[in-house]
C-alpha positions in Angstrom: 45.6 14.1 146.1 47.4 13.6 149.5 51.1 12.4 149.2 50.3 9.2 151.1 47.6 8.3 148.6 49.9 9.0 145.7 52.5 6.7 147.2 50.0 4.0 147.8 48.7 4.3 144.3 52.2 4.1 142.9 53.0 1.1 145.0 49.9 -0.6 143.9 50.7 0.1 140.3 54.2 -1.3 140.7 52.8 -4.5 142.3 50.4 -4.9 139.4 53.1 -4.3 136.9 55.4 -6.8 138.7 52.6 -9.4 138.7 51.9 -8.8 135.0 55.6 -9.2 134.2 55.8 -12.5 136.1 52.6 -13.7 134.4 54.1 -12.8 131.0 57.4 -14.6 131.8 55.4 -17.6 133.1 53.3 -17.6 129.9 56.3 -17.4 127.7 58.0 -20.3 129.5 54.9 -22.5 129.2 54.5 -21.6 125.5 58.2 -22.5 124.9 57.7 -25.8 126.7 54.6 -26.6 124.7 56.3 -25.7 121.4 59.3 -27.8 122.3 57.1 -30.8 123.2 55.2 -30.3 119.9 58.4 -31.4 118.2 59.2 -34.2 120.6 56.6 -36.9 120.6 57.0 -38.0 124.2 53.5 -37.5 125.8 52.1 -40.9 124.8 54.1 -43.9 126.4 54.0 -45.6 123.0 55.5 -42.6 121.3 58.2 -42.4 124.0 59.0 -46.1 123.5 59.0 -45.8 119.7 61.2 -42.7 119.8 63.7 -44.5 121.9 63.7 -47.6 119.5 64.2 -45.4 116.4 67.0 -43.5 118.0 68.7 -46.8 118.9 68.3 -48.0 115.4 69.9 -45.0 113.7 73.6 -44.5 112.9 73.7 -41.3 114.9 71.7 -42.2 118.0 69.0 -39.7 117.0 65.6 -40.3 115.4 66.3 -37.2 113.3 68.7 -39.4 111.2 65.6 -40.8 109.4 64.1 -37.4 108.5 64.3 -36.9 104.8 65.2 -33.5 103.4 62.5 -31.4 101.7 62.4 -31.7 97.9 62.8 -27.9 97.5 65.9 -27.8 99.8 68.3 -28.9 97.1 71.4 -28.1 99.1 70.4 -30.8 101.7 69.9 -33.6 99.2 72.8 -36.0 98.6 74.1 -35.3 95.1 77.1 -35.6 92.8 79.8 -32.9 92.8 79.8 -33.3 89.0 76.0 -32.5 88.8 75.0 -29.9 91.4 71.3 -29.7 91.8 69.5 -26.7 90.5 65.9 -25.9 90.1 66.3 -25.6 86.3 67.8 -29.1 86.0 65.0 -30.6 88.2 62.3 -28.9 86.1 63.8 -30.2 82.9 64.3 -33.7 84.3 60.7 -33.7 85.4 59.6 -33.4 81.8 62.1 -35.7 80.3 61.3 -38.5 82.6 57.8 -38.7 81.2 58.5 -37.6 77.6 58.0 -40.3 75.0 59.0 -38.2 72.1 62.7 -39.2 72.4 61.9 -42.9 72.1 63.0 -43.0 68.5 65.5 -45.9 68.6 62.7 -48.5 69.0 63.3 -51.9 67.4 60.1 -51.6 65.3 58.3 -48.6 63.8 55.2 -49.5 65.9 57.2 -48.7 69.0 58.5 -45.3 67.9 57.9 -42.5 70.5 55.5 -44.7 72.5 57.5 -45.1 75.8 59.4 -43.1 78.4 61.3 -43.7 81.6 58.0 -43.7 83.5 56.7 -46.7 81.4 58.5 -48.8 84.1 58.4 -46.3 86.9 54.8 -45.3 87.4 54.2 -42.7 90.1 50.9 -44.1 91.3 52.5 -47.5 91.6 55.2 -46.2 93.9 57.4 -45.5 90.8 57.4 -49.2 90.0 55.7 -51.0 87.0 52.7 -52.5 88.9 53.4 -55.8 87.2 55.9 -58.6 87.4 58.2 -57.0 84.8 58.7 -53.5 83.3 58.6 -53.3 79.5 59.3 -50.0 77.7 59.9 -50.4 74.0 58.0 -53.5 72.7 54.9 -53.2 74.7 51.5 -51.5 74.6 48.7 -50.6 77.0 48.6 -49.2 80.5 45.5 -50.4 82.3 45.4 -49.4 86.0 48.7 -47.8 86.9 50.5 -50.0 84.4 49.2 -53.4 85.3 47.8 -54.1 81.8 51.0 -53.4 79.8 51.7 -56.3 77.4 54.3 -57.3 74.8 53.6 -56.4 71.2 53.0 -59.3 68.9 55.5 -58.0 66.3 58.3 -58.0 68.9 60.1 -61.2 69.7 61.0 -61.7 73.4 64.6 -60.7 72.6 63.5 -57.5 70.9 61.7 -56.0 73.9 63.3 -53.6 76.3 62.9 -55.5 79.5 65.4 -56.5 82.2 65.9 -59.8 84.1 64.9 -58.4 87.4 61.9 -56.3 88.5 62.6 -52.6 88.4 63.4 -50.9 91.7 61.5 -47.9 92.8 63.3 -44.6 92.2 61.8 -43.0 95.3 64.4 -41.6 97.8 67.1 -42.8 95.4 69.3 -39.9 96.4 70.4 -42.0 99.4 71.5 -44.9 97.1 75.3 -44.6 96.5 75.4 -47.7 94.3 72.4 -48.4 92.2 70.8 -51.6 90.7 70.0 -54.7 92.6 73.7 -55.7 92.4 75.1 -52.2 93.2 77.1 -52.2 90.0 76.8 -48.5 89.2 78.7 -45.9 91.0 82.5 -45.4 91.5 82.4 -44.8 95.2 80.8 -46.5 98.2 80.8 -50.3 98.0 82.4 -50.1 94.6 85.6 -48.4 95.8 88.4 -50.7 94.8 86.4 -52.6 92.1 87.7 -50.6 89.1 89.0 -53.8 87.4 85.4 -55.0 87.2 83.9 -52.0 85.6 82.7 -53.0 82.1 83.7 -56.6 82.5 80.5 -58.5 83.1 78.2 -55.6 82.3 79.6 -53.2 79.6 77.4 -50.4 80.9 79.3 -50.2 84.2 82.3 -48.8 82.3 80.5 -45.5 82.9 81.8 -45.7 86.5 85.2 -44.6 85.1 83.7 -41.2 84.3 83.2 -40.7 88.1 80.3 -38.3 87.6 77.9 -39.8 90.1 76.0 -43.0 90.5 72.7 -42.0 88.9 74.3 -39.8 86.3 76.5 -42.7 85.0 73.7 -45.2 85.2 71.3 -42.9 83.3 73.7 -42.2 80.5 73.9 -45.9 79.9 70.2 -46.3 80.7 69.1 -43.9 78.0 71.1 -46.0 75.5 69.7 -49.2 76.8 66.1 -47.9 76.8 66.4 -46.5 73.3 66.0 -42.9 74.1 67.9 -40.5 71.9 68.8 -36.9 72.7 70.3 -34.5 70.1 69.9 -30.9 69.1 67.5 -31.6 66.3 65.0 -33.5 68.5 65.5 -31.1 71.4 64.7 -28.1 69.2 61.8 -29.8 67.3 59.9 -30.7 70.5 60.6 -27.3 72.2 63.0 -28.3 74.8 66.0 -26.1 73.8 65.2 -23.2 76.1 64.9 -25.6 79.1 68.3 -27.2 78.2 69.8 -23.7 77.8 68.6 -22.7 81.2 69.7 -25.9 82.9 73.1 -26.1 81.2 74.2 -22.6 80.3 77.7 -23.5 81.4 78.0 -26.4 79.0 79.3 -25.6 75.5 76.5 -25.6 72.9 78.0 -28.5 70.9 77.7 -30.7 74.1 74.5 -29.2 75.6 71.8 -31.3 73.9 73.0 -34.9 74.5 72.3 -38.0 76.5 74.8 -36.7 79.1 72.9 -33.5 79.8 69.6 -35.3 79.6 71.0 -37.8 82.2 72.1 -35.0 84.4 68.6 -33.4 84.3 66.8 -36.7 84.9 69.2 -37.6 87.7 68.5 -34.2 89.4 64.8 -34.9 89.2 65.2 -38.3 90.6 67.3 -37.1 93.5 64.4 -34.9 94.8 61.8 -37.6 94.7 61.5 -37.7 98.5 58.6 -39.1 100.5 58.4 -36.3 103.0 54.6 -36.4 103.4 54.5 -40.0 104.6 52.9 -40.3 108.1 56.2 -41.7 109.5 58.0 -38.6 108.3 55.4 -36.3 109.7 55.6 -38.1 113.0 59.4 -37.8 113.1 59.0 -34.1 112.6 56.7 -33.8 115.6 53.1 -34.6 114.5 52.2 -37.2 117.2 48.9 -38.1 115.6 50.3 -38.4 112.0 50.5 -42.2 112.6 47.7 -44.4 114.0 48.3 -46.6 117.1 48.5 -49.6 114.8 51.1 -48.0 112.7 53.1 -47.0 115.7 53.0 -50.5 117.1 54.2 -51.7 113.7 57.0 -49.2 113.7 58.0 -50.4 117.1 58.2 -54.0 115.7 60.2 -52.7 112.7 62.8 -51.0 114.9 62.6 -53.7 117.6 61.4 -57.3 117.8 61.1 -57.9 114.0 64.6 -56.6 113.5 63.8 -55.0 110.1 66.2 -52.1 110.9 69.1 -54.4 110.9 69.1 -54.2 107.1 66.8 -51.2 106.4 68.8 -48.7 108.3 69.6 -45.8 106.0 67.4 -42.6 105.9 65.4 -44.1 103.0 64.9 -47.3 105.0 67.1 -49.2 102.6 70.8 -49.8 102.8 74.0 -50.4 100.8 74.3 -53.9 102.1 73.6 -57.1 100.2 71.7 -60.2 101.5 70.6 -63.5 100.2 67.1 -64.5 101.3 66.6 -67.3 98.7 63.7 -65.9 96.7 62.8 -67.2 93.2 64.0 -65.4 90.1 62.0 -63.5 87.5 62.1 -66.2 84.8 60.2 -68.5 87.2 57.4 -65.9 87.5 56.6 -65.0 84.0 59.5 -62.7 83.1 60.5 -62.4 79.5 64.0 -62.1 78.0 65.4 -63.9 80.9 66.2 -67.5 82.0 68.0 -69.6 84.6 71.4 -68.4 83.2 70.6 -64.7 83.5 73.5 -63.1 85.3 71.1 -60.9 87.3 70.0 -64.0 89.2 73.4 -63.9 90.9 72.8 -60.5 92.5 76.0 -58.8 93.7 78.0 -61.9 92.6 76.9 -61.2 89.0 78.9 -58.0 89.2 81.9 -59.0 91.3 82.2 -62.7 90.3 83.1 -63.4 93.9 81.7 -66.6 95.5 80.8 -64.8 98.7 78.6 -62.3 96.8 76.5 -64.9 94.9 72.7 -64.5 95.2 73.0 -61.5 97.5 70.9 -58.5 96.5 70.9 -54.8 97.6 68.5 -53.9 100.4 65.8 -51.7 98.7 64.0 -48.6 100.2 60.5 -49.2 101.6 58.5 -46.1 101.1 55.2 -46.5 99.1 55.9 -50.2 99.0 52.2 -51.0 99.3 51.3 -49.0 96.2 52.0 -52.0 93.9 53.3 -55.5 93.7 54.8 -58.0 93.0 57.7 -58.1 95.3 61.4 -59.0 95.4 63.8 -59.0 92.4 62.0 -62.1 90.9 58.4 -60.9 91.6 57.8 -64.1 93.5 55.3 -62.6 95.9 52.1 -60.9 94.7 51.1 -58.9 97.8 52.9 -57.0 100.5 51.4 -59.4 103.1 52.9 -62.4 101.2 56.3 -60.7 101.2 56.1 -60.1 105.0 54.9 -63.6 105.6 58.0 -64.8 103.8 60.2 -62.9 106.2 58.2 -64.1 109.2 58.5 -67.8 108.1 62.3 -67.4 107.4 62.4 -70.3 105.0 64.2 -69.9 101.6 62.1 -70.9 98.6 64.9 -71.1 95.9 66.8 -74.4 96.1 69.6 -73.1 93.8 70.7 -70.7 96.6 73.1 -72.5 98.9 72.2 -72.4 102.6 75.7 -71.0 103.3 74.7 -67.9 101.4 71.5 -67.1 103.2 71.7 -64.0 105.4 72.1 -64.5 109.1 69.2 -62.0 109.5 66.9 -64.3 107.5 65.3 -66.7 110.0 61.8 -67.2 111.6 60.6 -64.1 113.3 57.8 -65.8 115.2 55.5 -62.8 114.9 51.9 -63.3 115.8 49.0 -62.6 113.4 48.2 -59.4 115.3 51.9 -58.3 115.2 52.0 -59.0 111.5 48.9 -56.8 111.0 50.7 -54.0 112.9 53.9 -54.4 110.9 52.0 -54.4 107.6 50.1 -51.3 108.6 53.3 -49.4 109.3 55.0 -50.4 106.0 51.8 -50.1 103.8 50.4 -46.9 105.3 52.9 -45.3 107.7 55.5 -45.2 105.0 53.1 -44.1 102.2 53.5 -40.6 100.8 49.9 -39.9 99.6 50.9 -37.1 97.3 53.4 -38.3 94.7 51.4 -36.5 92.1 53.3 -33.4 93.0 56.3 -35.0 91.1 54.3 -35.4 87.9 54.0 -32.7 85.2 50.6 -31.6 83.9 51.9 -32.2 80.4 55.1 -32.7 78.4 56.2 -30.3 75.7 55.5 -32.7 72.8 51.9 -32.9 73.8 52.1 -36.7 73.7 50.3 -39.0 76.1 52.5 -40.1 79.0 53.9 -42.3 80.4 53.1 -44.2 77.2 52.0 -43.0 73.9 50.8 -46.1 72.0 47.2 -46.3 70.9 46.0 -48.6 73.6 47.7 -46.6 76.4 46.2 -43.3 75.0 42.8 -44.9 75.4 43.6 -46.3 78.9 44.9 -43.0 80.0 42.1 -40.9 78.5 44.3 -39.0 76.1 41.9 -39.5 73.3 
């Protein structure tokens, strides 16, 4: 081949290679941009506006503030230094939460080993009771997601294990630094400096002195209150000893099979109950189509015009603030073992005794809120729409709550019917994790029916 031809061929090859390299670089740049945009929902103007509103409503100025950690990422989940999360503790807690075998301190023989933590925190009901009041010991039946549970005839109203306020959901509870409607459990957070009150109005809050974590302290007392006993004999009899040994190998054997270790395991399980599969969470992580247009408009109202984020501003869309919105109390809506003088009616004031705290209740998280009613601490609203309508009207319904105590954020919102539809769609569906079943065991080691093991519940649940 002539030299000139070889030079031309080489030059041509170099031009082709140069063009290919440029094309490769261009393709890589485009791919990088597309991948980046995939995690930044800014194509749709509504997404852009919503992203800006959410960022403005966060404590950090970033929408990522509201992204919940994955349940398996134990190191990223808020936890107590006294009870570091481990897979072994979570696995044990997942069983104990649903196990009725330890319910051996029932008031009557008929209630023995028939109830569990989940009797009042039903997963399919958003980890709430799906009725106006939760009843563990002293009740029977399950119905649909717990709605048919009823008091046993042989139990008096004072014998049953029921509280004077509707049980809160335990979803995303890792972000709750002070639990209960009045925030009474937990030694840090809003309870810093309240040491003199621990155990005064509520003996159980003396557990705060242990300084072992909000959930851990509450659950030690809760297992006593809810008549669940843990000792070596029961743990061995029902086959839980290997699981306790794996979870608490560093605890001396004489202290390993107790309410304290059971509380630590249950608390570990509760801390990883995170609603990461909700459409809103998926949208935050870059799936633009995870939420419908209606849900996005509702979210924009939530973080904008409706002002919901003023109170619901933590990652779980709750907060450690307390507000009075003047709703009725549980005794007015069919609640048992409670009355007008129930200290729980006073909210935060029932714990602190301070006038400025009276009738103010902790702001709850909102995920899976649409899975079950009723709503508010007193179960005064039956449906989610009724609860939202109450906020939109901004008119207190409880005459016993002084106007001076009503939150400045509780006032007429003046949302239209269409806007209310959008807001409801966001809270009901956009914040709903559809797969809470992943947090439920296939069976418990006793082989008992769960969450309840009474005869009627076994029928309702198809256990026999």
